[in-house]
N, C-alpha and C positions, 0 to 999 in steps of 0.2 A: 142768319139764313143765307144759304148761296143762292145768288140769282143765276140760274143755269140757263145760259142762252147760247144756242148753236144755229149754224146755217145747214140747210139741206137742198142740193139742187134738185129742182124738178125733173122727173123722166120725161116730161114734155120738152125740155130743152137739153141743156148739157148735163152731164153726169160726173164730170170732172170737177176737181176742187177749183180751178181757176176759170176765169172766163174764157172761152173758146169758141170760135165762131161755129154755128150750126147752120143747118139749111136755111138760107134767106139771112145769115148772119144773126139770128135771133138768140138772144141771151135771156133765159129765164131762170129766175131765181126764186125759191120758196123759202120763206123765214118760218123757223119752228121756235117758238118762245117756250121754254119749258117752264112749268109751274116751279116755283121755288121749293126746295126741301131742306131739312137741317143739314148741318155740317156731319161729316162722317164720325167724328168723335164727340158728338154731342150726346154722350151717356155716360153713367156713373153707376158704381155700387154702393150698397151700404156697408157691405163688408169688404176686407182687404184684398181679397182674390187669392190666388195661387201662392205657393211658397216663394219666399225671397231670401232663403238661407243657402250659404255656401257650405260644402263638406270637404273633408280631406279623403283621399284615396280609401283610407282605413274605415271610413264611415259606411262605404258603399255595400249594399246587398245584404244589411243586417238591420234588424229592427231598432228604430231609435226612440219610438213611443207606440202605444197602443190605443186604440179608440173602443169606447165603451158607451153604451146607451143607459137606459134607465134600469129601475130596479127589475130584478128578474131577466136580465138579458140573456137569451139563450146563446150559446157558442155556435150559431147557425147564422152565418152573415155572408155578404156577398158585395156588390158594387156600392161605389159612392158616387155623388154627383156634384156639380157646382151651381149654385143658385144665388145671385145677387151678391157674390162675393163670399159666400159662406159655403162650406162643404156639407153636403146632406148625407146623413149617415142613417139607413134605415136598419132597424135590428128587430126581425121578425122571423121565426121558423116557419117552415111549410105548413106546420100543423096550426098556425095562429097563435096570436097574442105577441104584442112587441110595441114599436113606436118609431119615431123618427127624431134625431138629434141634428143640431146645427152646430158647426165648430168654425171658430177662427184658425186657419191653418197657415197663416202667414209664417210663423215659425212652426214647422211640421212636426220638429221634435218635442214641442211643448203645445200641443193643441189645447185649446180653449173652449169648453162648451158654452154656447150663447143662448141656446133655446132647446125645447125638448117637449114632446107630448107622446103619452102612451095611449094605445088604442087595443082595446081587448080583443076585437075581431080582425086587425090588420095581419095579412099574411105575407109571406116571403115575396119580395119583388125583383124583377130582373132587369126593369127599366124605371126611369124617375121622370116621367113626363109631367110637365106643368102647363097651365093655362091661365090667362086672366079673363075674368068676366065681371063686367059692371064694376071695374076698379079694383077687384079683389082677385088674389091669386091662390090657385089651387093645385094640389099634386095628387096624382091618382096612383094607387098601389093595390096590390092583392088584398082580398077580403075573405074571411073564413069564419063561420059561425059553427057548423058542425059538419060531419062528413056528408050530408046531402044539401048543405045550404053554404053559397059563397059565390063570390064575383069579384067584383072591384069596389073599392072605397076611395073617399076625398078627405084629405086634410085641406083645411084652409092655412096657406102658409104666408098671408099678407104680412104679418109679423112674424118673422122667424124665431124671434126670441119668445112668441107664445102661440105656436101653432095649434090647431085643433081639429080633431076628427068631426067631420059635419055629416057625411052621408054615405050611403052605400046601396048598391043594387045587386040582386041576385040572379044568378044565370040558371035557366032551366038545364037539366041534365046534370048540374054540378056533381061531382062524385070524387070523394077523397076517402081512403088514404092513397090511391094512386096519385103520384104527384105530376104526372105527366099528360093523362088522357083526357080528363075533364074538368080542368081548373084553369084559372087565369095564369098565364106564364109571363106574358110582358105586354106593356101598352104603349101605343103611340097617341099623341093628341094633336089634332089638326083640325082647326076651325071648331065647330060645335060638336065635333065627333071624337070619341075615343075609339081607337081601333085595337081590340084586345085579341091577342093570340091565345087561343083556349084550346089547344091539343086537338082531339077528335070533336070538339065542338065547333072547330073551324075559327074564322075570324068574326067576332061579335062586335057590331058598332053599337056604341052606346051614345045617345044624345045627351050632352052636357052642357045645352045651352042655359040650363038652370042646374048649377052644380049641387044645389041642395035637395034636388029631385032629379037624379038621373034615371033615364029609362032606355030599355033596349030598343033600337031602331031598326036593326038589320042583322042577319047572320049568313055568312057565306060559308058553305060547306063543300069541301071537295072530298069524296070518300076516299077513306085510307090515309089521308094527309093530316099528320099530327103536327099542328102549327105551333111553333115554338116562339117565333117573332114575326112581327109584321112592320117592316121598315117602310116610310114614306118618303119620296123625293118628288115633290110636284105631282105630275100625272102618273107616277109609277108607284105601285104598291109590290112589295116583295115579301112573300109568305115562306119563310123558312122552317124547317123541321125541327123538331125536338127528339133527336136520336136516330133518326133515318136519314136517307141521302136526298130525298126529294126536295125540290124548289119549285114554287109557282110564282109567276110574275103576271101582274094585272095592269091593265089601264084602268085608272080610278079618276081619270078627268071629271067624269061624272060620278060623285063619291056614292050615289045611290043606285048605280047600275055599272058593274064592273064587266070588262072583257078580259080574257086570258091572252096574254102577251107570250108567254113561254112557260113550258112545264117540263123540266128535266131532273136528272139526278147527278149529283156532284160526283167527279171523278178526278184523277190526278194523272200525272205521267207515269205512275207506278201502280196504279190501282184503278180499276175499272168501274168501282162502285164503292164511294166513299162515306160511310155513315158518319155524323158528326153530332156533337153534343149540343151546340148552339151556335148561333152566327151573329156577326155584327156588321155594321156598315163603316167604311172609311174612304171618303172621296169616292172615286169611281168603281171601287172594289167592295165585293162582299167577302168576308172572311168566315170561314168554317173550320171549328175546332173539332180535329179529327179524333175519333174514339174508336174503341174495341180492338182494333189490330194495332196499337200504338197511338200516339199522339202526333202532334204539330199542326201548324196553321195551314190552310189551304185558302187560296186567293182565286176568285174568278172576277174577270172584267166585265162589268155591266154598263160600260159606255153606250152600247146598243142594247137596251133591255129587251129587245124582241129575240136577240141572239146572244146571250152572255157567252164568253169563252174562258176557258182555263188560262190562268195567268202563271201560277206557281204553287209551290208547296214544298214542304219539309217533313221528312218522315222522321219521328223521334220515337224509338222503338220501346223507351222505358216510360213513355208519356201515356196520358189518356185524357184527351181534351176536355176542357169545362167551359170557359168564357173567354172571349179575344177582343182586344181593343188596339186601334192604331193610334199611334202618336208620332206624326210626321213619318220619319223613315224607319220607325221601330214598331214592333208589335209586341204586345204582352199578352200571355195566355197562362191560364191556370192548367196544369197538367196532371190534378189529382194528388201525386206524392210530392209536387213541387211546382212551382212557377217559373217561366221562361221569358226574358226579353231576347227578341229576334231581330236581326238586321233585315229590314224590307226595302233598303235603298235599290236593290236589284231585284224585282219580283221574281224572275226566273232564276234567282240563286240566294234564297233565303236561307239564313245561317243563325246558328245559336250564338248569343253574346254572354248570357249570365243566367245564373238561376236564384230563385229565391225559395227559402226554406222556412216553414211554419208548422208546427204539428197540427196534424188533422188532415181533412179532404180539402186540399187547396185547389180550389176551382177558379178563383177570380184574382186577377191583378189589375187594378185601375191605375193607369198613369195619371199623375196630377203635378204638373210643373216638372221639377227634377226628383220627384219621389213617386213611389208606387205604393197604393194602399193595397195590402195584400190580405186577402180573407179566406178562411176556412168555413165550410157549411156543415161539418160534422167532426166529432171527436177532437174539438179544440181543446186547449189548455184553458182553465178558467181565467177569464178576464184577459185573454190573448188570441182571440179568435180573428181580430183584425189588427195588423202591424203597419206602422209607416217605415218604409224601406228607402232611403236616399239611392238613387241610381246614377246620378251626374253630380260632380263636385259643384257646378255653377247653376245659378237659377236659370230657368228656361228663357232664352231669348229668341227663339227661333220663330219666325212669322208663320201663321197657318196660310194655307193655300186652298182656294176654291178649285176642286178638281173635276166637279161634275154638276151639271145643271140640268133641270127639266121643268118645263118642255125644253127641246134641245134648240140650239141656234138654228134659225132656218125653217123650223117645224111650222107646217101650215094646217089649216082646219084643226085646230086646238078647240075642244069644247069650252065655251065660255065659263064652265062651272069649275074649271081647274084650278088647283092650287100651283104655285110657282115656288120650286124648291132648289137649294143648293147644297152640295155634300162637300165638306171640308176635310182635311187629312187629320185632323185631331178634334178633341172636344173643345166646344166653344162656350164662352160666358153668354148665357141667355140675354141679358141687358145689352149687350152689344148689337143685337139684331132690332133695328128700329128704321123708321122712315128715312133716316139719312145714310144709313149703312146699307141698305137693300133697297134700291130706289127704282120704282115703277112707273112709266108713262105710257099714255097712249100715243099714236102717231101724230096727234096735233099737239103734243106737250102737255097734255092734262095729266096731273098726278093722280094715281089710283090708290086710294086709301084701303087700308086692311089692317089685319093683325098678323103678328109673328110668333111662329111656334119652334121651339128649339128641342132637340133631343140629341144629347151627345155631339156628334159631328155635322148633324143634319138640321138645316132650317128650312121652314116652310112658311111662304107668305100666302095668306087667305085673304082674297079681296072682300070687301064689305058687300059688294054686289058682284053678280056676274059681270064678267068682261064684256064690253060691247061686240056685237057681231061684225064681221068682216073688217077687222081691225088689226093692225100690227101693234104689239107690245113690245116696248122697249124696256129692258132691266139692266141696271148697272149695280155692281158692288165695287165701290170705290176703295182705294187704298186708304188705309188710316181708319177704317171703321169696324166691321166685324173682327172681333178678338178672341184669343184663346182664354183660357182659365187663368193664366198669368198676366193678362192684359196685353199681351202682344197683337197687335192688328194686322191684317193681311197688307202686304206691301206691294200688291200689284192689282190694278183695277181690272175687273172682269166686266165684259157687256155681253149680251146676247138679245136676239130678237126673234119672236115668233109671231104668229097670227092666226086669229079665229076665223080668217077666210082664206082664200087660196092664193094670196100674194102677201110675201113678207118684205116690208120696206127696209133696207139696211139701215144700220145707225147713221144718223147724220155725222158728217165729216167734222 
């Protein structure tokens, strides 16, 4: 345990680091003893984590292996995720029926399946959110029984070698075969709530405090908004479209009572109104996969969520955007007929670096260390709907970086019910988010207990109890803690402070 002790000078006396004479030569010093917390690297995974293999130049951008699920796997696949050092691979078409597999991908060209479970009513999922309740771990996915019955379902993945489908909840108004308007498209897990993007049904909040008996708790519908994704970073919720240009941003610091922060349509420097297929979060940016009039990625800066601003875009005339992911200074996007790796080192000058080819409707390219998991969701060759493509000769050694945090540093009058969130520039290993790697204290040094929820590049901390009123909250993300899927930890410490009252006390020196 690290015994964290720092000194803070009282505003009643001197505010400088050293003793300096003040009025009447008073020298007032207030000591803050921080509750001890674990070391940043006090975490481990059961699985081996991301790829550790090197490649030759001739190996790059060609498939070296394929991932397949269980019996009857449809050639309708999309993203993968990392969980406890294992790669999670969902295999279910939008019409339902599939399952989840776990792989050892340390040698990505020789993946080893370690666990699997089928679920008759599992439906295609576009995110892979997990949560821990009473010591057991769960994964939320889409659920489909018939054309008028569906919603979300839950796997118990406490033992990835023996996952089990355990529950589901149906949504009023569910309607398939339209795959966008009234179905569960993607899900985010924060606290006891699943936020489900459900097209014209809006954002449906599901209470998962008892994952074996999930129940609908709330529904936020803004007429005409086809919600495809709902990203959460602390007090900010971002409802992006599935196929149109609209984006709505909410203050969700009170998760049961939202306020609209922004409502706008995505545009670029070459297009006034940009429809996009899907969106994703990476650091301070939201990325939108341009569609209809060509493809290419579009980036908007959400540093100020009340006024997001256009950051950069690239027009790809022969593309048609699908799903997009950030990996440090790279972007990976499916463009329907091919996938692309883009250079994002300068957001104002995005450029194409390389393409991935795989027969079928290539919508998804998920970066994982130094390989990309490339998937098609239609017309794939049997057994070859998901391929493993090396894109770098060396294993990933680049540290992730915290690029955005909410509430913002210096923010006052934050509601005590808020979550605290950070967004990094690449996908992280969920096990690396813990009490030693994301540390939260009140202004008197008391450690705030809570739970951690990771979805790709975002981590949300949910306090076990509402934060105390009229109190400064200090948050530290120390170097050596939060890590990417390859085990590379952040190499810089991030600190920020906000208050549930009107005054924010700065971090102690």
